[in-house]
N, C-alpha and C positions, 0 to 999 in steps of 0.2 A: 324376792320373798315378800309376801303380803304384810302390810303394816296394820296393826290393830290400833284404833283410836281410843279404845276404852282400857283403862288400867286393869290389870289382872288382879284378882283377889288372891292373896297368898295362902289363905287358910283352906282353899279349895271349895268353899261354899258359894252358892249362887245367891245373889240378892233377890229377895222375893218380889214378884210383880205387884205393883200397886194398882189393883183393878179399878178403884175409884178414880184414880187419875187417868187411866186408860179409857174408861167409859165416859168421862166428862169432856173429852175433847182437849186439844192442845191449846194452851194459852200463849199468846204472843203480845208483844208491845209494839205499837205503831205510833208514828207521829203524824198528826193531821192538824192543819190550821194552827200550828205552833203549840199544840198540846199533845201530851202523851195519852194514849188510849190502850187499855187492856182489851184484847179481842179473843174471844173463845168460840171455836166452831161447835155447832150443835148438829148431830147427825139426824137423819130422818127418823130413826128409831127413838131418839131422845126427845124429839119435838112432839110433846103431848098436848100443848095448848096453842091457841091462836093469839097472835100479837099484831099490833099495828106498826108497820115499818115507818120510821121517821123519814126515810129517804124518798119513798114514793107515795106514802099515805095509804097504801093498800095493805090488806091483811097478809101476814105470814101464817099460812094455815098449818094446823097440826099435821105432822107427817112430812113436813118440808124441811130439808136441811137449810140451815141459816147460820148467822153469826150473832153473838151477843157482844156488845161493846160498852165500856164505861171508862170514864176518865181515870187515869192513873196518877194524875198530878193535881187533883182538886184541892182547894184550900180548906174545905170542910172536913177532910179526912177520908180514910178508906171506906168506912161504913156508909157515909153519905154518897160517895162515888158509886159504890156497889148498889145502893138503893136506887140510884138514878140510871141504872143500866137500861139499854134499849136493844130490842131484837130487830135485826136488819136482814133483808134478803141479801144473799151473797153478792149479787150484781150491784145492788144499791150501795152497799158498803164500799165496793171497789171503785165505783165512779163518783160517790158522794164526797162532799167535804163537810166535816163536822165542825 
């Protein structure tokens, strides 16, 4: 018999989908260079601006899927960490060290 990993709701109602969360990409935490980073994927449809990739120094053009990364353990707090986020090419983030 198949096993379900999600608990069943007893009242028979389904949890509503959080479309903002679904459309914003999945966030994950990674450790690099001894620091925790929050990493969020950005789809090609969500990429509406051009950014400078800190990994290669080239532009991440609008319409190109990429990742956004920011420190998750900075000493100045969450707001400062989020303000210091950077947009990386997927490949540059995978091979780079932060």
